[in-house]
OpenMM code with the backbone's topology and positions (N, CA, C; nanometers):
from openmm import Vec3, app, unit

residues = "UNK UNK UNK UNK UNK UNK UNK UNK UNK UNK UNK UNK UNK UNK UNK UNK UNK UNK UNK UNK UNK UNK UNK UNK UNK UNK UNK UNK UNK UNK UNK UNK UNK UNK UNK UNK UNK UNK UNK UNK UNK UNK UNK UNK UNK UNK UNK UNK UNK UNK UNK UNK UNK UNK UNK UNK UNK UNK UNK UNK UNK UNK UNK UNK UNK UNK UNK UNK UNK UNK UNK UNK UNK UNK UNK UNK UNK UNK UNK UNK UNK UNK UNK UNK UNK UNK UNK UNK UNK UNK UNK UNK UNK UNK UNK UNK UNK UNK UNK UNK UNK UNK UNK UNK UNK UNK UNK UNK UNK UNK UNK".split()
positions = [
    Vec3(1.4898, -1.8578, 6.2041),
    Vec3(1.4588, -1.7444, 6.1109),
    Vec3(1.5871, -1.6253, 6.1667),
    Vec3(1.6178, -1.5102, 6.1027),
    Vec3(1.6949, -1.4001, 6.1177),
    Vec3(1.5777, -1.2548, 6.1551),
    Vec3(1.6797, -1.2205, 6.2272),
    Vec3(1.5700, -1.0474, 6.2775),
    Vec3(1.5156, -1.0126, 6.1361),
    Vec3(1.6022, -0.9928, 6.0111),
    Vec3(1.5566, -0.9044, 5.9097),
    Vec3(1.4498, -1.0080, 5.8329),
    Vec3(1.4658, -1.1028, 5.8682),
    Vec3(1.3458, -1.2020, 5.7961),
    Vec3(1.2345, -1.2199, 5.8537),
    Vec3(1.2270, -1.1760, 6.0002),
    Vec3(1.1124, -1.1559, 6.0815),
    Vec3(1.0641, -1.0073, 6.0270),
    Vec3(1.1478, -0.9070, 6.0306),
    Vec3(1.0603, -0.7552, 6.0361),
    Vec3(1.0125, -0.7738, 5.8481),
    Vec3(1.0660, -0.8399, 5.7683),
    Vec3(1.0530, -0.8576, 5.6419),
    Vec3(0.9106, -0.9294, 5.6388),
    Vec3(0.8473, -1.0107, 5.6998),
    Vec3(0.7093, -1.0696, 5.6968),
    Vec3(0.6254, -0.9595, 5.7165),
    Vec3(0.6196, -0.8319, 5.8105),
    Vec3(0.5174, -0.7220, 5.7994),
    Vec3(0.5322, -0.6118, 5.6838),
    Vec3(0.6553, -0.6670, 5.5443),
    Vec3(0.6674, -0.5140, 5.4876),
    Vec3(0.6473, -0.6021, 5.3643),
    Vec3(0.6314, -0.7001, 5.3737),
    Vec3(0.5803, -0.7593, 5.2214),
    Vec3(0.4835, -0.7202, 5.1323),
    Vec3(0.3622, -0.6445, 5.1151),
    Vec3(0.3062, -0.5820, 5.0510),
    Vec3(0.3813, -0.4604, 5.0174),
    Vec3(0.4407, -0.3503, 5.0660),
    Vec3(0.4814, -0.2346, 5.0715),
    Vec3(0.6044, -0.2626, 4.9306),
    Vec3(0.6690, -0.3613, 4.9932),
    Vec3(0.8303, -0.4342, 4.9224),
    Vec3(0.7537, -0.4489, 4.7899),
    Vec3(0.6671, -0.5527, 4.7440),
    Vec3(0.6441, -0.6042, 4.6274),
    Vec3(0.5508, -0.4169, 4.5724),
    Vec3(0.4416, -0.3820, 4.6273),
    Vec3(0.4475, -0.2444, 4.5432),
    Vec3(0.5521, -0.1585, 4.4755),
    Vec3(0.6296, -0.1461, 4.6070),
    Vec3(0.7752, -0.0199, 4.5407),
    Vec3(0.8035, -0.1073, 4.4423),
    Vec3(0.8172, -0.2558, 4.4122),
    Vec3(0.9444, -0.2973, 4.2704),
    Vec3(0.8413, -0.2570, 4.1925),
    Vec3(0.7042, -0.3221, 4.1737),
    Vec3(0.6213, -0.2760, 4.0700),
    Vec3(0.6182, -0.1836, 4.0296),
    Vec3(0.5960, -0.0688, 4.1566),
    Vec3(0.5531, 0.0874, 4.1139),
    Vec3(0.6510, 0.1404, 3.9994),
    Vec3(0.7977, 0.0924, 3.9775),
    Vec3(0.8682, 0.1224, 3.8709),
    Vec3(0.8315, 0.0634, 3.7580),
    Vec3(0.7990, -0.0400, 3.7289),
    Vec3(0.7504, -0.1489, 3.6292),
    Vec3(0.7075, -0.2441, 3.6524),
    Vec3(0.6005, -0.2529, 3.5524),
    Vec3(0.5312, -0.4007, 3.5521),
    Vec3(0.6365, -0.5118, 3.5872),
    Vec3(0.6112, -0.6480, 3.6838),
    Vec3(0.7174, -0.7456, 3.6691),
    Vec3(0.6275, -0.8765, 3.6967),
    Vec3(0.6758, -0.9477, 3.6698),
    Vec3(0.6139, -1.0920, 3.7024),
    Vec3(0.6880, -1.1475, 3.8173),
    Vec3(0.6034, -1.2658, 3.8934),
    Vec3(0.6419, -1.3068, 4.0367),
    Vec3(0.8105, -1.3269, 4.0240),
    Vec3(0.8382, -1.3998, 3.9636),
    Vec3(0.9977, -1.4553, 3.9782),
    Vec3(1.0668, -1.3558, 3.9596),
    Vec3(1.0676, -1.2215, 3.8691),
    Vec3(1.1428, -1.1309, 3.8330),
    Vec3(1.1287, -1.0629, 3.9894),
    Vec3(0.9997, -1.0677, 4.0359),
    Vec3(0.9993, -0.9746, 4.1977),
    Vec3(1.0923, -1.0173, 4.3007),
    Vec3(1.1022, -1.1169, 4.2848),
    Vec3(1.2162, -1.1978, 4.3626),
    Vec3(1.3555, -1.1767, 4.3281),
    Vec3(1.4172, -1.1951, 4.1774),
    Vec3(1.5076, -1.1610, 4.1519),
    Vec3(1.5277, -1.0239, 4.1950),
    Vec3(1.4768, -0.9275, 4.1475),
    Vec3(1.4917, -0.7939, 4.1375),
    Vec3(1.5265, -0.7941, 4.2932),
    Vec3(1.4150, -0.7950, 4.4162),
    Vec3(1.4373, -0.7782, 4.5072),
    Vec3(1.6032, -0.8160, 4.6015),
    Vec3(1.6398, -0.9678, 4.5554),
    Vec3(1.7736, -0.9846, 4.5855),
    Vec3(1.8743, -0.9129, 4.5441),
    Vec3(1.8356, -0.8751, 4.3962),
    Vec3(2.0057, -0.8024, 4.3691),
    Vec3(1.9641, -0.6690, 4.4169),
    Vec3(1.8583, -0.5890, 4.4238),
    Vec3(1.8573, -0.4989, 4.4639),
    Vec3(1.9263, -0.4447, 4.6331),
    Vec3(1.9115, -0.5725, 4.6753),
    Vec3(1.9438, -0.5491, 4.8540),
    Vec3(2.0869, -0.6521, 4.8601),
    Vec3(2.1245, -0.7066, 4.7358),
    Vec3(2.2625, -0.7473, 4.7850),
    Vec3(2.2357, -0.8584, 4.8436),
    Vec3(2.1385, -0.9446, 4.8349),
    Vec3(2.1238, -1.0914, 4.8555),
    Vec3(2.0457, -1.0683, 5.0640),
    Vec3(2.0567, -0.9655, 5.0900),
    Vec3(2.0179, -0.9316, 5.2560),
    Vec3(1.8434, -0.9512, 5.2686),
    Vec3(1.7853, -0.9485, 5.1820),
    Vec3(1.6520, -0.9367, 5.1635),
    Vec3(1.5874, -1.0323, 5.0234),
    Vec3(1.5499, -1.1571, 5.0966),
    Vec3(1.4752, -1.2384, 4.9566),
    Vec3(1.3279, -1.2910, 5.0073),
    Vec3(1.2953, -1.3095, 4.9338),
    Vec3(1.1224, -1.3738, 4.9242),
    Vec3(1.0906, -1.4525, 4.8112),
    Vec3(1.0398, -1.5955, 4.8774),
    Vec3(1.0288, -1.7203, 4.8097),
    Vec3(0.8914, -1.7109, 4.7177),
    Vec3(0.8564, -1.7865, 4.6644),
    Vec3(0.7198, -1.7612, 4.5254),
    Vec3(0.6061, -1.8147, 4.6496),
    Vec3(0.6625, -1.8879, 4.7556),
    Vec3(0.5437, -1.8988, 4.8362),
    Vec3(0.4869, -1.7816, 4.9448),
    Vec3(0.5469, -1.6790, 4.9256),
    Vec3(0.5502, -1.5621, 4.9752),
    Vec3(0.4710, -1.4788, 4.8977),
    Vec3(0.5726, -1.4406, 4.7546),
    Vec3(0.5388, -1.3672, 4.6833),
    Vec3(0.3684, -1.3763, 4.5840),
    Vec3(0.3581, -1.4820, 4.5618),
    Vec3(0.2503, -1.5185, 4.5041),
    Vec3(0.1359, -1.4639, 4.5682),
    Vec3(0.1017, -1.5675, 4.7057),
    Vec3(0.0357, -1.5431, 4.7866),
    Vec3(0.0354, -1.3727, 4.7928),
    Vec3(0.0843, -1.2959, 4.8027),
    Vec3(0.1044, -1.1289, 4.8270),
    Vec3(0.0496, -1.0880, 4.7305),
    Vec3(0.0510, -1.1309, 4.6090),
    Vec3(0.0522, -1.0751, 4.4445),
    Vec3(-0.0935, -1.0988, 4.4800),
    Vec3(-0.1747, -1.2114, 4.4709),
    Vec3(-0.3070, -1.2356, 4.5050),
    Vec3(-0.4066, -1.1910, 4.5955),
    Vec3(-0.3460, -1.1491, 4.6866),
    Vec3(-0.3870, -1.0298, 4.7823),
    Vec3(-0.3840, -0.8803, 4.7190),
    Vec3(-0.2897, -0.8460, 4.6713),
    Vec3(-0.2952, -0.6963, 4.6704),
    Vec3(-0.3799, -0.7272, 4.5643),
    Vec3(-0.4103, -0.8020, 4.4696),
    Vec3(-0.4612, -0.7938, 4.3535),
    Vec3(-0.6379, -0.8004, 4.3794),
    Vec3(-0.6700, -0.8931, 4.4925),
    Vec3(-0.7936, -0.8697, 4.5316),
    Vec3(-0.8251, -0.8006, 4.6199),
    Vec3(-0.7680, -0.7076, 4.6767),
    Vec3(-0.7517, -0.5455, 4.7071),
    Vec3(-0.7567, -0.4162, 4.5988),
    Vec3(-0.7260, -0.4732, 4.5012),
    Vec3(-0.7518, -0.3530, 4.4026),
    Vec3(-0.6038, -0.2557, 4.3952),
    Vec3(-0.4970, -0.3151, 4.4414),
    Vec3(-0.3855, -0.2407, 4.4888),
    Vec3(-0.2952, -0.2772, 4.3808),
    Vec3(-0.3253, -0.4189, 4.2588),
    Vec3(-0.2379, -0.4344, 4.1436),
    Vec3(-0.3424, -0.5123, 4.0707),
    Vec3(-0.2921, -0.4747, 3.8882),
    Vec3(-0.3876, -0.5726, 3.8160),
    Vec3(-0.2859, -0.6550, 3.7543),
    Vec3(-0.3118, -0.7438, 3.7012),
    Vec3(-0.2578, -0.8144, 3.6121),
    Vec3(-0.2635, -0.8754, 3.4910),
    Vec3(-0.1832, -0.8767, 3.4051),
    Vec3(-0.2081, -0.9283, 3.2466),
    Vec3(-0.1104, -1.0127, 3.1811),
    Vec3(-0.1658, -1.1298, 3.1218),
    Vec3(-0.0913, -1.2204, 3.0807),
    Vec3(0.0062, -1.1799, 2.9253),
    Vec3(0.1256, -1.2307, 2.9479),
    Vec3(0.1941, -1.2204, 2.7987),
    Vec3(0.2484, -1.3140, 2.7774),
    Vec3(0.2618, -1.3471, 2.6351),
    Vec3(0.3111, -1.4680, 2.5658),
    Vec3(0.4779, -1.4524, 2.5894),
    Vec3(0.5258, -1.5832, 2.6067),
    Vec3(0.6942, -1.5535, 2.5595),
    Vec3(0.6787, -1.6655, 2.4465),
    Vec3(0.8181, -1.6556, 2.4627),
    Vec3(0.8667, -1.7283, 2.3349),
    Vec3(0.8798, -1.9067, 2.3527),
    Vec3(0.9044, -1.9200, 2.5036),
    Vec3(0.9574, -2.0050, 2.5375),
    Vec3(0.8531, -2.1252, 2.6316),
    Vec3(0.7584, -2.0115, 2.7099),
    Vec3(0.6641, -2.0647, 2.7963),
    Vec3(0.5244, -2.0154, 2.7406),
    Vec3(0.4492, -2.0615, 2.7675),
    Vec3(0.2803, -2.0418, 2.7855),
    Vec3(0.2935, -1.8709, 2.7720),
    Vec3(0.3137, -1.8119, 2.8662),
    Vec3(0.3040, -1.6678, 2.9185),
    Vec3(0.3635, -1.6211, 3.0419),
    Vec3(0.3812, -1.5443, 3.0899),
    Vec3(0.3676, -1.4677, 3.2088),
    Vec3(0.2568, -1.3763, 3.2265),
    Vec3(0.2675, -1.4301, 3.3865),
    Vec3(0.1269, -1.2771, 3.4351),
    Vec3(0.2641, -1.1756, 3.4859),
    Vec3(0.1806, -1.0607, 3.4398),
    Vec3(0.3007, -0.9375, 3.4917),
    Vec3(0.1865, -0.8769, 3.5377),
    Vec3(0.2434, -0.7977, 3.6816),
    Vec3(0.1546, -0.7519, 3.7599),
    Vec3(0.2213, -0.5798, 3.7642),
    Vec3(0.0887, -0.4954, 3.7516),
    Vec3(0.0804, -0.3464, 3.7777),
    Vec3(0.0252, -0.2644, 3.8637),
    Vec3(0.1515, -0.1992, 3.9227),
    Vec3(0.0171, -0.1199, 4.0134),
    Vec3(-0.0804, -0.0604, 3.9720),
    Vec3(-0.1780, 0.0042, 4.0496),
    Vec3(-0.2838, 0.0854, 4.0610),
    Vec3(-0.2763, 0.2007, 4.1441),
    Vec3(-0.3681, 0.2807, 4.0966),
    Vec3(-0.3755, 0.4038, 4.1618),
    Vec3(-0.3737, 0.3996, 4.2948),
    Vec3(-0.5090, 0.3153, 4.3099),
    Vec3(-0.5360, 0.2943, 4.4725),
    Vec3(-0.3940, 0.2206, 4.5181),
    Vec3(-0.3406, 0.1389, 4.5033),
    Vec3(-0.1987, 0.0518, 4.5173),
    Vec3(-0.0553, 0.2032, 4.5287),
    Vec3(-0.0686, 0.3053, 4.4777),
    Vec3(0.0303, 0.4018, 4.4835),
    Vec3(0.0140, 0.4600, 4.6251),
    Vec3(-0.1494, 0.4830, 4.6540),
    Vec3(-0.2058, 0.5450, 4.7417),
    Vec3(-0.1325, 0.5098, 4.8538),
    Vec3(-0.1687, 0.3507, 4.8571),
    Vec3(-0.1250, 0.2450, 5.0067),
    Vec3(-0.0152, 0.2263, 5.0215),
    Vec3(0.0847, 0.2477, 4.8897),
    Vec3(0.2191, 0.2379, 4.9348),
    Vec3(0.2648, 0.3836, 4.9771),
    Vec3(0.2420, 0.5193, 4.9544),
    Vec3(0.2490, 0.6108, 4.9699),
    Vec3(0.2714, 0.6775, 5.1151),
    Vec3(0.1112, 0.5989, 5.1578),
    Vec3(0.0891, 0.5662, 5.3292),
    Vec3(0.1754, 0.4730, 5.3861),
    Vec3(0.2282, 0.3582, 5.3426),
    Vec3(0.2826, 0.2650, 5.3978),
    Vec3(0.4249, 0.3096, 5.4303),
    Vec3(0.4664, 0.4205, 5.3074),
    Vec3(0.5845, 0.4608, 5.3104),
    Vec3(0.6280, 0.6077, 5.4246),
    Vec3(0.5266, 0.6743, 5.4374),
    Vec3(0.5225, 0.7807, 5.4948),
    Vec3(0.4973, 0.6844, 5.6677),
    Vec3(0.4631, 0.5900, 5.7022),
    Vec3(0.4164, 0.5280, 5.8295),
    Vec3(0.5921, 0.4806, 5.8769),
    Vec3(0.6758, 0.4429, 5.7867),
    Vec3(0.7736, 0.3741, 5.7282),
    Vec3(0.8896, 0.4685, 5.8171),
    Vec3(0.8671, 0.6011, 5.7676),
    Vec3(0.9675, 0.6929, 5.8174),
    Vec3(0.9237, 0.7608, 5.9203),
    Vec3(0.8100, 0.7866, 5.9843),
    Vec3(0.7444, 0.8146, 6.1467),
    Vec3(0.8174, 0.6724, 6.2142),
    Vec3(0.8247, 0.5577, 6.1405),
    Vec3(0.8671, 0.4821, 6.2409),
    Vec3(1.0394, 0.4972, 6.2804),
    Vec3(1.0639, 0.4777, 6.1666),
    Vec3(1.2162, 0.5314, 6.1735),
    Vec3(1.2751, 0.6227, 6.2467),
    Vec3(1.2032, 0.7215, 6.2641),
    Vec3(1.2328, 0.8269, 6.2877),
    Vec3(1.2512, 0.8230, 6.4417),
    Vec3(1.1043, 0.7468, 6.5023),
    Vec3(1.1125, 0.7013, 6.6473),
    Vec3(1.1981, 0.6220, 6.6838),
    Vec3(1.2291, 0.5377, 6.6192),
    Vec3(1.3451, 0.4210, 6.6646),
    Vec3(1.4748, 0.4768, 6.6418),
    Vec3(1.5185, 0.5819, 6.5597),
    Vec3(1.6365, 0.6198, 6.5240),
    Vec3(1.6609, 0.7135, 6.7129),
    Vec3(1.5369, 0.8011, 6.7389),
    Vec3(1.5185, 0.8684, 6.8390),
    Vec3(1.5601, 0.7713, 6.9658),
    Vec3(1.5092, 0.6945, 6.9817),
    Vec3(1.5294, 0.5757, 7.0930),
    Vec3(1.6770, 0.5415, 7.0837),
    Vec3(1.7053, 0.5185, 7.0063),
    Vec3(1.8525, 0.4137, 6.9846),
    Vec3(1.9487, 0.5428, 6.9926),
    Vec3(1.9187, 0.6622, 6.9675),
    Vec3(2.0111, 0.7870, 6.9905),
    Vec3(2.0509, 0.8109, 7.1354),
    Vec3(1.8807, 0.8617, 7.1953),
    Vec3(1.9025, 0.8437, 7.3789),
    Vec3(2.0110, 0.7589, 7.4237),
    Vec3(1.9526, 0.6112, 7.3691),
    Vec3(2.0169, 0.4647, 7.4753),
    Vec3(2.1848, 0.5212, 7.4150),
    Vec3(2.2340, 0.5587, 7.3711),
    Vec3(2.3678, 0.5341, 7.3273),
    Vec3(2.4175, 0.6602, 7.3710),
    Vec3(2.3544, 0.7918, 7.4386),
    Vec3(2.4058, 0.9240, 7.4399),
    Vec3(2.4560, 0.9379, 7.6083),
] * unit.nanometer
topology = app.Topology()
chain = topology.addChain("A")
for resn in residues:
    res = topology.addResidue(resn, chain)
    for name in ("N", "CA", "C"):
        topology.addAtom(name, app.Element.getBySymbol(name[0]), res)
């Protein structure tokens, strides 16, 4: 497993929330959107996305609704809640703080 994939493990929930904060999406769409936006550098499989969505819904961070499609029975779309937006904002703040610390460490190491 690559270093990036190891880092990704702890960031699944904020990544999923960040994507559906912009517009409601279904699971496969989340995976494709992440892959596209990161140029294939970050990927999530269904075995990671769907448990994350279930966890996020159980914690009140997302809600889901079924939408019928012409080809299939339907798709479950996930939408972020206000509680989810607050959680995401907290995660992003933590991430920015972490980035600053790591950036400072690496600058000092190479000075």
